[in-house]
MARVOVO-523930 format. One record per residue (C-alpha): y, z, x. Coordinates in nm, 2 decimals. Last residue first. Layout:
<lolum y="Y" z="Z" x="X"/>
...
This chain:
<lolum y="7.82" z="-5.51" x="-3.24"/>
<lolum y="8.02" z="-5.30" x="-3.03"/>
<lolum y="7.88" z="-5.30" x="-2.69"/>
<lolum y="7.70" z="-5.00" x="-2.48"/>
<lolum y="7.59" z="-4.93" x="-2.16"/>
<lolum y="7.33" z="-4.65" x="-2.04"/>
<lolum y="7.16" z="-4.87" x="-1.79"/>
<lolum y="7.01" z="-5.12" x="-2.02"/>
<lolum y="7.18" z="-5.21" x="-2.35"/>
<lolum y="7.23" z="-4.97" x="-2.66"/>
<lolum y="7.40" z="-5.13" x="-2.96"/>
<lolum y="7.76" z="-5.04" x="-3.14"/>
<lolum y="7.87" z="-5.10" x="-3.53"/>
<lolum y="7.55" z="-5.08" x="-3.72"/>
<lolum y="7.56" z="-4.75" x="-3.88"/>
<lolum y="7.32" z="-4.62" x="-3.68"/>
<lolum y="7.46" z="-4.70" x="-3.35"/>
<lolum y="7.77" z="-4.54" x="-3.44"/>
<lolum y="7.60" z="-4.22" x="-3.48"/>
<lolum y="7.44" z="-4.25" x="-3.17"/>
<lolum y="7.75" z="-4.31" x="-2.99"/>
<lolum y="7.88" z="-4.00" x="-3.15"/>
<lolum y="7.60" z="-3.82" x="-3.02"/>
<lolum y="7.68" z="-3.95" x="-2.65"/>
<lolum y="8.00" z="-3.90" x="-2.64"/>
<lolum y="8.00" z="-3.59" x="-2.74"/>
<lolum y="7.74" z="-3.50" x="-2.43"/>
<lolum y="7.98" z="-3.71" x="-2.20"/>
<lolum y="8.29" z="-3.55" x="-2.31"/>
<lolum y="8.55" z="-3.68" x="-2.43"/>
<lolum y="8.92" z="-3.88" x="-2.30"/>
<lolum y="8.84" z="-4.17" x="-2.47"/>
<lolum y="8.79" z="-4.38" x="-2.09"/>
<lolum y="8.67" z="-4.11" x="-1.96"/>
<lolum y="8.36" z="-4.08" x="-2.22"/>
<lolum y="8.36" z="-4.43" x="-2.22"/>
<lolum y="8.31" z="-4.40" x="-1.86"/>
<lolum y="8.02" z="-4.19" x="-1.90"/>
<lolum y="7.84" z="-4.40" x="-2.15"/>
<lolum y="7.89" z="-4.75" x="-1.93"/>
<lolum y="8.05" z="-5.02" x="-2.08"/>
<lolum y="8.01" z="-5.39" x="-2.26"/>
<lolum y="8.26" z="-5.70" x="-2.32"/>
<lolum y="8.57" z="-5.43" x="-2.31"/>
<lolum y="8.86" z="-5.41" x="-2.49"/>
<lolum y="8.66" z="-5.39" x="-2.86"/>
<lolum y="8.45" z="-5.08" x="-2.60"/>
<lolum y="8.83" z="-4.90" x="-2.62"/>
<lolum y="8.90" z="-4.95" x="-3.01"/>
<lolum y="8.52" z="-4.87" x="-3.09"/>
<lolum y="8.57" z="-4.56" x="-2.89"/>
<lolum y="8.89" z="-4.47" x="-3.03"/>
<lolum y="8.80" z="-4.52" x="-3.38"/>
<lolum y="8.44" z="-4.33" x="-3.35"/>
<lolum y="8.65" z="-4.01" x="-3.22"/>
<lolum y="8.86" z="-4.05" x="-3.58"/>
<lolum y="8.59" z="-4.05" x="-3.77"/>
<lolum y="8.46" z="-4.44" x="-3.87"/>
<lolum y="8.38" z="-4.54" x="-4.23"/>
<lolum y="8.21" z="-4.90" x="-4.26"/>
<lolum y="8.38" z="-5.11" x="-4.42"/>
<lolum y="8.11" z="-5.41" x="-4.44"/>
<lolum y="7.81" z="-5.29" x="-4.27"/>
<lolum y="7.68" z="-5.52" x="-3.94"/>
<lolum y="7.35" z="-5.68" x="-4.04"/>
<lolum y="7.18" z="-5.64" x="-3.71"/>
<lolum y="6.98" z="-6.04" x="-3.61"/>
<lolum y="6.91" z="-5.88" x="-3.25"/>
<lolum y="7.03" z="-6.14" x="-3.00"/>
<lolum y="6.80" z="-6.43" x="-2.86"/>
<lolum y="6.86" z="-6.64" x="-2.57"/>
<lolum y="6.79" z="-6.96" x="-2.58"/>
<lolum y="6.46" z="-7.18" x="-2.60"/>
<lolum y="6.28" z="-6.87" x="-2.61"/>
<lolum y="6.40" z="-6.62" x="-2.39"/>
<lolum y="6.34" z="-6.22" x="-2.32"/>
<lolum y="6.62" z="-6.05" x="-2.21"/>
<lolum y="6.42" z="-5.69" x="-2.23"/>
<lolum y="6.75" z="-5.56" x="-2.45"/>
<lolum y="6.73" z="-5.89" x="-2.68"/>
<lolum y="6.38" z="-5.92" x="-2.68"/>
<lolum y="6.33" z="-5.59" x="-2.78"/>
<lolum y="6.62" z="-5.58" x="-3.06"/>
<lolum y="6.48" z="-5.85" x="-3.20"/>
<lolum y="6.21" z="-5.54" x="-3.39"/>
<lolum y="6.52" z="-5.38" x="-3.57"/>
<lolum y="6.56" z="-5.01" x="-3.53"/>
<lolum y="6.44" z="-4.92" x="-3.23"/>
<lolum y="6.73" z="-4.66" x="-3.09"/>
<lolum y="6.67" z="-4.70" x="-2.70"/>
<lolum y="6.44" z="-4.40" x="-2.54"/>
<lolum y="6.55" z="-4.13" x="-2.29"/>
<lolum y="6.87" z="-4.05" x="-2.47"/>
<lolum y="6.79" z="-3.69" x="-2.54"/>
<lolum y="6.88" z="-3.77" x="-2.91"/>
<lolum y="6.66" z="-4.10" x="-2.93"/>
<lolum y="6.34" z="-3.93" x="-2.75"/>
<lolum y="6.39" z="-3.64" x="-2.98"/>
<lolum y="6.42" z="-3.87" x="-3.26"/>
<lolum y="6.09" z="-3.98" x="-3.18"/>
<lolum y="5.91" z="-3.69" x="-3.13"/>
<lolum y="6.06" z="-3.52" x="-3.49"/>
<lolum y="5.94" z="-3.88" x="-3.65"/>
<lolum y="5.63" z="-3.74" x="-3.75"/>
<lolum y="5.72" z="-3.43" x="-3.92"/>
<lolum y="5.96" z="-3.61" x="-4.13"/>
<lolum y="6.28" z="-3.40" x="-4.25"/>
<lolum y="6.49" z="-3.52" x="-3.98"/>
<lolum y="6.43" z="-3.90" x="-4.12"/>
<lolum y="6.29" z="-4.13" x="-3.90"/>
<lolum y="6.38" z="-4.31" x="-3.57"/>
<lolum y="6.17" z="-4.63" x="-3.40"/>
<lolum y="6.18" z="-4.52" x="-2.99"/>
<lolum y="6.21" z="-4.79" x="-2.74"/>
<lolum y="6.11" z="-4.71" x="-2.35"/>
<lolum y="6.26" z="-4.93" x="-2.04"/>
<lolum y="6.05" z="-4.88" x="-1.70"/>
<lolum y="6.20" z="-4.71" x="-1.47"/>
<lolum y="5.83" z="-4.55" x="-1.33"/>
<lolum y="5.95" z="-4.23" x="-1.42"/>
<lolum y="6.12" z="-4.35" x="-1.79"/>
<lolum y="5.73" z="-4.47" x="-1.83"/>
<lolum y="5.58" z="-4.12" x="-1.77"/>
<lolum y="5.82" z="-4.00" x="-2.02"/>
<lolum y="5.73" z="-4.23" x="-2.31"/>
<lolum y="5.36" z="-4.21" x="-2.21"/>
<lolum y="5.38" z="-3.79" x="-2.23"/>
<lolum y="5.52" z="-3.88" x="-2.55"/>
<lolum y="5.27" z="-4.09" x="-2.67"/>
<lolum y="5.01" z="-3.83" x="-2.61"/>
<lolum y="5.18" z="-3.56" x="-2.82"/>
<lolum y="5.45" z="-3.32" x="-2.91"/>
<lolum y="5.76" z="-3.29" x="-3.14"/>
<lolum y="5.56" z="-3.58" x="-3.40"/>
<lolum y="5.53" z="-3.94" x="-3.30"/>
<lolum y="5.62" z="-4.25" x="-3.44"/>
<lolum y="5.63" z="-4.60" x="-3.31"/>
<lolum y="5.68" z="-4.53" x="-2.97"/>
<lolum y="5.74" z="-4.88" x="-2.73"/>
<lolum y="5.74" z="-4.87" x="-2.38"/>
<lolum y="5.86" z="-5.16" x="-2.16"/>
<lolum y="5.80" z="-5.39" x="-1.91"/>
<lolum y="5.44" z="-5.29" x="-1.92"/>
<lolum y="5.10" z="-5.21" x="-1.70"/>
<lolum y="5.23" z="-4.90" x="-1.56"/>
<lolum y="5.35" z="-4.73" x="-1.93"/>
<lolum y="4.98" z="-4.77" x="-2.05"/>
<lolum y="4.80" z="-4.71" x="-1.66"/>
<lolum y="4.98" z="-4.40" x="-1.64"/>
<lolum y="4.85" z="-4.29" x="-2.03"/>
<lolum y="4.48" z="-4.30" x="-1.91"/>
<lolum y="4.52" z="-3.97" x="-1.69"/>
<lolum y="4.70" z="-3.79" x="-2.05"/>
<lolum y="4.41" z="-3.94" x="-2.28"/>
<lolum y="4.19" z="-3.80" x="-1.95"/>
<lolum y="4.24" z="-3.46" x="-2.00"/>
<lolum y="4.06" z="-3.45" x="-2.33"/>
<lolum y="3.77" z="-3.50" x="-2.15"/>
<lolum y="3.44" z="-3.75" x="-2.20"/>
<lolum y="3.22" z="-3.67" x="-1.87"/>
<lolum y="3.32" z="-3.95" x="-1.59"/>
<lolum y="2.97" z="-4.10" x="-1.52"/>
<lolum y="3.07" z="-4.42" x="-1.58"/>
<lolum y="3.34" z="-4.41" x="-1.40"/>
<lolum y="3.72" z="-4.40" x="-1.51"/>
<lolum y="3.95" z="-4.62" x="-1.41"/>
<lolum y="4.00" z="-4.83" x="-1.69"/>
<lolum y="4.09" z="-5.15" x="-1.84"/>
<lolum y="3.99" z="-5.31" x="-2.17"/>
<lolum y="4.02" z="-5.66" x="-2.30"/>
<lolum y="4.26" z="-5.97" x="-2.39"/>
<lolum y="4.15" z="-6.19" x="-2.68"/>
<lolum y="3.80" z="-6.23" x="-2.62"/>
<lolum y="3.75" z="-5.87" x="-2.55"/>
<lolum y="3.95" z="-5.76" x="-2.81"/>
<lolum y="3.74" z="-5.95" x="-3.06"/>
<lolum y="3.43" z="-5.84" x="-2.91"/>
<lolum y="3.57" z="-5.50" x="-2.93"/>
<lolum y="3.67" z="-5.44" x="-3.29"/>
<lolum y="3.34" z="-5.30" x="-3.45"/>
<lolum y="3.36" z="-5.08" x="-3.18"/>
<lolum y="3.66" z="-4.89" x="-3.36"/>
<lolum y="3.40" z="-4.63" x="-3.55"/>
<lolum y="3.28" z="-4.52" x="-3.21"/>
<lolum y="3.61" z="-4.38" x="-3.11"/>
<lolum y="3.54" z="-4.40" x="-2.87"/>
<lolum y="3.35" z="-4.69" x="-2.61"/>
<lolum y="3.09" z="-4.58" x="-2.41"/>
<lolum y="2.99" z="-4.79" x="-2.06"/>
<lolum y="3.31" z="-4.89" x="-1.98"/>
<lolum y="3.43" z="-4.56" x="-1.84"/>
<lolum y="3.63" z="-4.31" x="-2.05"/>
<lolum y="4.00" z="-4.22" x="-2.12"/>
<lolum y="4.04" z="-4.65" x="-2.20"/>
<lolum y="4.35" z="-4.86" x="-2.17"/>
<lolum y="4.34" z="-5.13" x="-2.50"/>
<lolum y="4.44" z="-5.48" x="-2.38"/>
<lolum y="4.58" z="-5.71" x="-2.62"/>
<lolum y="4.61" z="-6.09" x="-2.58"/>
<lolum y="4.82" z="-6.22" x="-2.87"/>
<lolum y="4.67" z="-6.44" x="-3.19"/>
<lolum y="4.86" z="-6.31" x="-3.45"/>
<lolum y="4.59" z="-6.10" x="-3.63"/>
<lolum y="4.47" z="-6.04" x="-3.30"/>
<lolum y="4.81" z="-5.84" x="-3.19"/>
<lolum y="4.82" z="-5.69" x="-3.58"/>
<lolum y="4.49" z="-5.57" x="-3.46"/>
<lolum y="4.54" z="-5.41" x="-3.13"/>
<lolum y="4.93" z="-5.25" x="-3.25"/>
<lolum y="4.72" z="-5.06" x="-3.56"/>
<lolum y="4.42" z="-4.96" x="-3.33"/>
<lolum y="4.75" z="-4.78" x="-3.14"/>
<lolum y="4.95" z="-4.64" x="-3.36"/>
<lolum y="4.66" z="-4.47" x="-3.57"/>
<lolum y="4.30" z="-4.37" x="-3.37"/>
<lolum y="4.25" z="-4.49" x="-3.02"/>
<lolum y="4.22" z="-4.83" x="-2.87"/>
<lolum y="4.51" z="-4.69" x="-2.59"/>
<lolum y="4.78" z="-4.95" x="-2.63"/>
<lolum y="4.89" z="-5.29" x="-2.46"/>
<lolum y="5.01" z="-5.57" x="-2.66"/>
<lolum y="5.04" z="-5.89" x="-2.43"/>
<lolum y="5.40" z="-6.08" x="-2.50"/>
<lolum y="5.33" z="-6.47" x="-2.65"/>
<lolum y="5.75" z="-6.43" x="-2.73"/>
<lolum y="5.68" z="-6.61" x="-3.06"/>
<lolum y="5.43" z="-6.28" x="-3.20"/>
<lolum y="5.76" z="-6.07" x="-3.15"/>
<lolum y="5.86" z="-6.08" x="-3.52"/>
<lolum y="5.47" z="-6.02" x="-3.62"/>
<lolum y="5.44" z="-5.76" x="-3.38"/>
<lolum y="5.75" z="-5.55" x="-3.51"/>
<lolum y="5.60" z="-5.61" x="-3.87"/>
<lolum y="5.30" z="-5.47" x="-3.80"/>
<lolum y="5.43" z="-5.20" x="-3.57"/>
<lolum y="5.69" z="-5.10" x="-3.87"/>
<lolum y="5.47" z="-5.12" x="-4.21"/>
<lolum y="5.22" z="-4.87" x="-4.01"/>
<lolum y="5.50" z="-4.65" x="-3.97"/>
<lolum y="5.54" z="-4.73" x="-4.29"/>
<lolum y="5.27" z="-4.61" x="-4.39"/>
<lolum y="5.25" z="-4.29" x="-4.19"/>
<lolum y="5.07" z="-4.29" x="-3.84"/>
<lolum y="4.87" z="-3.96" x="-3.76"/>
<lolum y="4.75" z="-4.10" x="-3.47"/>
<lolum y="5.06" z="-4.12" x="-3.30"/>
<lolum y="5.23" z="-4.34" x="-3.13"/>
<lolum y="5.19" z="-4.60" x="-2.81"/>
<lolum y="5.31" z="-4.98" x="-2.84"/>
<lolum y="5.29" z="-5.08" x="-2.47"/>
<lolum y="5.47" z="-5.44" x="-2.37"/>
<lolum y="5.34" z="-5.69" x="-2.16"/>
<lolum y="5.55" z="-6.02" x="-2.08"/>
<lolum y="5.32" z="-6.28" x="-1.87"/>
<lolum y="5.35" z="-6.48" x="-1.58"/>
<lolum y="4.96" z="-6.38" x="-1.46"/>
<lolum y="4.88" z="-6.15" x="-1.73"/>
<lolum y="4.56" z="-6.27" x="-1.78"/>
<lolum y="4.24" z="-6.04" x="-1.93"/>
<lolum y="3.96" z="-6.20" x="-2.10"/>
<lolum y="3.71" z="-5.93" x="-2.13"/>
<lolum y="3.62" z="-5.62" x="-1.91"/>
<lolum y="3.78" z="-5.46" x="-1.65"/>
<lolum y="3.81" z="-5.15" x="-1.38"/>
<lolum y="4.07" z="-5.08" x="-1.17"/>
<lolum y="4.03" z="-4.92" x="-0.84"/>
<lolum y="4.35" z="-4.78" x="-0.62"/>
<lolum y="4.44" z="-4.61" x="-0.96"/>
<lolum y="4.88" z="-4.64" x="-0.98"/>
<lolum y="4.99" z="-4.31" x="-0.88"/>
<lolum y="5.30" z="-4.46" x="-0.70"/>
<lolum y="5.37" z="-4.72" x="-0.94"/>
<lolum y="5.44" z="-5.05" x="-0.79"/>
<lolum y="5.12" z="-5.23" x="-0.85"/>
<lolum y="5.12" z="-5.18" x="-1.21"/>
<lolum y="5.36" z="-5.41" x="-1.26"/>
<lolum y="5.17" z="-5.67" x="-1.05"/>
<lolum y="4.80" z="-5.61" x="-1.23"/>
<lolum y="4.56" z="-5.61" x="-0.92"/>
<lolum y="4.47" z="-5.98" x="-0.90"/>
<lolum y="4.62" z="-6.02" x="-0.52"/>
<lolum y="4.43" z="-5.76" x="-0.42"/>
<lolum y="4.56" z="-5.43" x="-0.22"/>
<lolum y="4.51" z="-5.22" x="-0.54"/>
<lolum y="4.15" z="-5.30" x="-0.57"/>
<lolum y="4.07" z="-5.46" x="-0.95"/>
<lolum y="3.73" z="-5.44" x="-1.14"/>
<lolum y="3.51" z="-5.65" x="-1.30"/>
<lolum y="3.20" z="-5.51" x="-1.44"/>
<lolum y="2.83" z="-5.69" x="-1.42"/>
<lolum y="2.69" z="-5.45" x="-1.62"/>
<lolum y="2.39" z="-5.42" x="-1.35"/>
<lolum y="2.69" z="-5.49" x="-1.07"/>
<lolum y="2.88" z="-5.23" x="-1.17"/>
<lolum y="2.64" z="-4.99" x="-1.33"/>
<lolum y="2.47" z="-5.03" x="-0.94"/>
<lolum y="2.79" z="-4.95" x="-0.76"/>
<lolum y="2.82" z="-4.63" x="-0.99"/>
<lolum y="2.50" z="-4.51" x="-0.82"/>
<lolum y="2.63" z="-4.59" x="-0.47"/>
<lolum y="2.93" z="-4.44" x="-0.54"/>
<lolum y="2.76" z="-4.11" x="-0.61"/>
<lolum y="2.54" z="-4.12" x="-0.31"/>
<lolum y="2.89" z="-4.17" x="-0.14"/>
<lolum y="3.03" z="-3.90" x="-0.26"/>
<lolum y="2.72" z="-3.65" x="-0.23"/>
<lolum y="2.75" z="-3.71" x="0.13"/>
<lolum y="3.02" z="-3.48" x="0.21"/>
<lolum y="3.27" z="-3.64" x="0.44"/>
<lolum y="3.59" z="-3.57" x="0.23"/>
<lolum y="3.48" z="-3.22" x="0.09"/>
<lolum y="3.82" z="-3.08" x="0.20"/>
<lolum y="4.06" z="-3.38" x="0.22"/>
<lolum y="4.37" z="-3.23" x="-0.01"/>
<lolum y="4.27" z="-2.88" x="0.10"/>
<lolum y="4.29" z="-2.95" x="0.51"/>
<lolum y="4.64" z="-3.14" x="0.43"/>
<lolum y="4.75" z="-3.47" x="0.41"/>
<lolum y="5.12" z="-3.49" x="0.32"/>
<lolum y="5.23" z="-3.67" x="0.64"/>
<lolum y="4.91" z="-3.77" x="0.86"/>
<lolum y="4.83" z="-3.56" x="1.11"/>
<lolum y="4.53" z="-3.42" x="0.92"/>
<lolum y="4.36" z="-3.78" x="0.91"/>
<lolum y="4.37" z="-3.75" x="1.26"/>
<lolum y="4.22" z="-3.42" x="1.31"/>
<lolum y="3.94" z="-3.50" x="1.04"/>
<lolum y="3.79" z="-3.78" x="1.25"/>
<lolum y="3.86" z="-4.17" x="1.11"/>
<lolum y="3.52" z="-4.32" x="0.99"/>
<lolum y="3.55" z="-4.25" x="0.61"/>
<lolum y="3.91" z="-4.37" x="0.66"/>
<lolum y="3.84" z="-4.69" x="0.83"/>
<lolum y="3.64" z="-4.76" x="0.55"/>
<lolum y="3.86" z="-4.71" x="0.28"/>
<lolum y="4.05" z="-4.94" x="0.47"/>
<lolum y="4.39" z="-4.96" x="0.74"/>
<lolum y="4.40" z="-4.64" x="0.84"/>
<lolum y="4.74" z="-4.56" x="0.73"/>
<lolum y="4.75" z="-4.78" x="0.41"/>
<lolum y="4.42" z="-4.64" x="0.35"/>
<lolum y="4.52" z="-4.26" x="0.36"/>
<lolum y="4.84" z="-4.31" x="0.18"/>
<lolum y="4.68" z="-4.50" x="-0.11"/>
<lolum y="4.42" z="-4.24" x="-0.12"/>
<lolum y="4.72" z="-3.96" x="-0.15"/>
<lolum y="4.88" z="-4.12" x="-0.43"/>
<lolum y="4.59" z="-4.19" x="-0.63"/>
<lolum y="4.44" z="-3.84" x="-0.62"/>
<lolum y="4.25" z="-3.67" x="-0.36"/>
<lolum y="4.13" z="-3.32" x="-0.47"/>
<lolum y="3.80" z="-3.44" x="-0.64"/>
<lolum y="3.67" z="-3.69" x="-0.35"/>
<lolum y="3.52" z="-3.98" x="-0.57"/>
<lolum y="3.77" z="-4.23" x="-0.52"/>
<lolum y="3.70" z="-4.18" x="-0.12"/>
<lolum y="3.34" z="-4.27" x="-0.21"/>
<lolum y="3.43" z="-4.55" x="-0.46"/>
<lolum y="3.66" z="-4.73" x="-0.20"/>
<lolum y="3.39" z="-4.66" x="0.07"/>
<lolum y="3.09" z="-4.83" x="-0.17"/>
<lolum y="3.35" z="-5.12" x="-0.29"/>
<lolum y="3.38" z="-5.19" x="0.13"/>
<lolum y="3.00" z="-5.16" x="0.20"/>
<lolum y="2.93" z="-5.35" x="-0.11"/>
<lolum y="3.15" z="-5.65" x="0.03"/>
<lolum y="3.54" z="-5.74" x="-0.14"/>
């Protein structure tokens, strides 16, 4: 890519009311970012979904001036980048409608033929949350996954430090440009992460630090990965936003359950309760549900309790599933003459008892 092409892409990216979705639409329609900037306004307005307000200011000179400043930063600091139409753009992110048109990178990132998962959660991670996160990464290490997170306090840095400990590639998705590091206390981890992965962002060096940036950053965390794992979360939090985005991308989501009295487990418990995430109680559930393989297909080593007590409705579901290899929730409800909402609740209780396990596509099977 030559400098003129990059300046045109940066110019388009700088226009405030043109987000990633509209930018891609304009580029695909016109053939390139350069062509968009040379096209007549009247022709751009003929594009479906593009209105006067959307492209307001598109041809203002300030955008090109700022693009030229950012180009100097990119050149002076030898910043690597990926354009959404290039072959080195992350494959999974290509399928996200709102993925950035230009992604900035540092380090030694290699995503080719890699299993990629995101691990997120509260910044106020508990001792048990840390222990589970470290155990999760340790047990997944033989599968050599790339661990993606947000390089923030708590869960993020716990997951990324665990990845480094087990010599796994890890990527920190930043809510700011590559000219700074936040939080500053994590600067000591930058070199190790860049040697074993690196950092990604779609923010410029000129972008001011803003809390809303974290929410925008989360789409990259979710988009890079085939699955997002939430370790702990309060009732509200950025990790729940990441989980919602992952669901919107039709990616798998896992949540670690906790006691109902624990404030940092409310978010995870709700994800499970409302069927927005698989219950994750054993690290090996992840490779099993994602169909990862070592030499042979690995199934979770769930120890089935002896003499589990089941009520009549649980027995009915258990006996129904015993006659099936696996079955969808709605079919189970129909076969057992139960409402779907009640069936979901019963299945969750049975899952906690170690009697059934969930599978992708709202399928369940007897353990």
